[in-house]
C-alpha positions as CSV (number, residue, x, y, z in Angstrom):
1,M,0.0,0.0,0.0
2,A,1.3,3.5,-0.9
3,E,2.0,5.9,2.0
4,I,-0.6,8.3,0.5
5,D,-3.2,5.5,0.7
6,R,-2.3,5.1,4.4
7,M,-2.7,8.8,5.0
8,L,-6.1,8.9,3.3
9,E,-7.3,6.0,5.5
10,T,-6.0,7.8,8.6
11,N,-7.9,10.9,7.4
12,A,-11.1,9.0,7.0
13,A,-10.9,7.8,10.6
14,W,-9.9,11.2,11.9
15,A,-12.7,12.9,10.0
16,E,-15.2,10.7,11.9
17,Q,-14.3,12.5,15.1
18,A,-12.9,15.8,13.9
19,P,-14.5,18.9,15.3
20,G,-14.3,20.8,12.0
21,L,-13.0,24.3,11.6
22,G,-15.9,26.0,9.8
23,G,-15.1,29.4,11.3
24,P,-13.5,32.3,9.6
25,A,-10.5,32.0,7.3
26,R,-8.8,34.9,9.0
27,P,-6.1,33.7,11.4
28,S,-7.2,34.6,14.9
29,R,-3.7,35.6,16.0
30,G,-3.1,37.8,12.9
31,T,0.2,36.1,12.1
32,A,1.8,34.3,9.1
33,V,4.6,31.9,9.6
34,V,7.2,31.1,6.9
35,A,9.0,27.9,7.7
36,C,11.2,25.2,6.2
37,M,9.4,22.0,5.1
38,D,11.7,19.8,7.2
39,A,9.7,16.9,8.5
40,R,11.4,17.2,11.9
41,M,9.6,20.5,12.6
42,D,6.1,20.4,13.9
43,V,5.5,24.1,13.4
44,Y,2.2,24.2,15.2
45,R,3.5,22.6,18.3
46,L,6.9,24.4,18.4
47,L,5.1,27.8,18.2
48,G,2.2,26.8,20.5
49,L,-0.4,27.2,17.7
50,V,-3.6,25.4,16.9
51,P,-5.4,25.3,13.5
52,G,-7.1,28.6,12.8
53,E,-4.6,30.8,14.6
54,A,-1.9,31.5,11.9
55,H,-1.1,31.0,8.2
56,V,1.8,28.5,7.8
57,I,3.7,28.8,4.5
58,R,6.4,26.1,4.1
59,N,9.1,25.4,1.5
60,A,12.6,24.0,1.2
61,G,14.7,26.2,3.5
62,G,11.8,28.4,4.5
63,V,13.3,30.9,2.1
64,V,11.4,34.0,0.9
65,T,10.6,33.4,-2.8
66,D,8.2,35.2,-5.1
67,D,5.6,32.7,-4.2
68,V,6.1,33.2,-0.5
69,L,5.7,37.0,-1.1
70,R,2.5,36.3,-3.1
71,S,1.1,34.2,-0.2
72,L,2.1,36.8,2.4
73,A,0.4,39.5,0.3
74,I,-2.8,37.5,0.2
75,S,-2.5,36.7,3.9
76,Q,-2.1,40.4,4.8
77,H,-4.4,42.2,2.3
78,V,-7.2,39.6,2.1
79,L,-7.1,37.9,5.5
80,G,-5.7,40.6,7.8
81,T,-2.4,39.3,9.1
82,R,0.2,41.9,10.2
83,E,3.0,39.9,11.8
84,V,5.4,37.5,10.1
85,V,7.7,35.0,11.8
86,L,10.4,33.2,9.8
87,V,11.4,29.8,11.1
88,H,14.6,28.3,9.7
89,H,16.5,25.5,11.5
90,T,19.8,23.9,12.3
91,R,21.1,21.0,10.2
92,C,19.1,22.1,7.2
93,G,19.6,20.2,3.9
94,L,20.2,23.5,2.1
95,A,23.1,24.5,4.3
96,G,26.2,24.1,2.3
97,A,24.4,22.4,-0.6
98,D,25.8,22.7,-4.1
99,E,23.5,24.7,-6.4
100,A,25.2,23.5,-9.6
101,A,25.2,19.8,-8.6
102,F,21.5,20.0,-7.7
103,A,20.6,21.6,-11.1
104,D,22.7,18.9,-12.8
105,Q,20.9,16.2,-10.9
106,V,17.5,17.5,-11.8
107,E,18.4,18.0,-15.4
108,Q,19.8,14.4,-15.6
109,A,16.7,12.9,-14.1
110,A,14.0,15.1,-15.6
111,G,15.6,16.2,-18.9
112,Q,15.4,19.9,-18.1
113,R,17.4,22.2,-15.9
114,P,15.2,24.0,-13.2
115,P,14.5,27.7,-14.0
116,W,14.7,28.5,-10.2
117,P,17.6,28.5,-7.9
118,M,17.9,26.0,-5.1
119,R,18.7,28.9,-2.6
120,A,21.4,27.0,-0.7
121,F,23.2,29.0,2.0
122,A,26.4,28.7,4.1
123,D,25.2,30.3,7.4
124,V,21.6,29.8,8.7
125,D,21.6,33.1,10.6
126,D,22.7,35.1,7.5
127,D,20.0,33.3,5.6
128,V,17.4,34.3,8.2
129,R,18.6,37.9,8.0
130,E,18.3,37.9,4.2
131,S,14.7,36.5,4.5
132,V,13.7,39.1,7.0
133,R,15.2,41.8,4.7
134,L,13.2,40.5,1.7
135,V,9.9,40.6,3.7
136,R,10.6,44.0,5.2
137,E,11.6,45.5,1.8
138,S,8.7,44.0,-0.2
139,P,6.5,46.9,-1.5
140,Y,3.5,44.6,-1.4
141,L,3.5,43.8,2.3
142,L,2.0,45.5,5.4
143,A,3.7,43.6,8.1
144,A,4.2,45.7,11.3
145,E,6.4,43.0,12.9
146,V,8.8,40.7,11.1
147,R,10.9,38.3,13.2
148,G,13.5,35.8,12.1
149,T,14.2,32.7,14.2
150,V,16.3,29.5,14.1
151,Y,14.8,26.2,15.5
152,D,17.4,23.8,16.9
153,V,16.3,20.4,15.8
154,D,18.3,18.7,18.6
155,S,17.1,20.8,21.6
156,G,13.7,21.9,20.3
157,R,14.5,25.5,21.2
158,L,13.8,28.5,19.0
159,R,16.0,31.5,19.1
160,T,15.6,35.0,17.6
161,V,18.1,36.1,15.0
162,V,19.1,39.7,15.5
């Protein structure tokens, strides 16, 4: 059985007892989170969130891309968020990765070179600062508060990057 089939079976059982979240689409805490897609990070638990409280946008590295800016603009202009927290983490797969080798690997397997960069980085704190800068300098966003953090996958602690 494929893992997706197992997930769909689990969902069917969960839906039998799920309370449903038919309330408003606006996040009750007025916050959007941009985080890495790393499977070791339970973003809701590590930030003390429950469904309905924040928008959570995830991608490889938690980097700020054009699509992240698009999602944040929708989150802010349509659904009222005003704070953004960025959550990167230690031991990320993008730390020290080779951009050219990745593009070569994709091209060899898929027959086409990707049109977008991998967005590898050498230092997680520097990458967080760059992501904060991109959010703050975006002319499309209204965020009053933008904070960058690093989650330590070993200790579970989150620290603010200054």
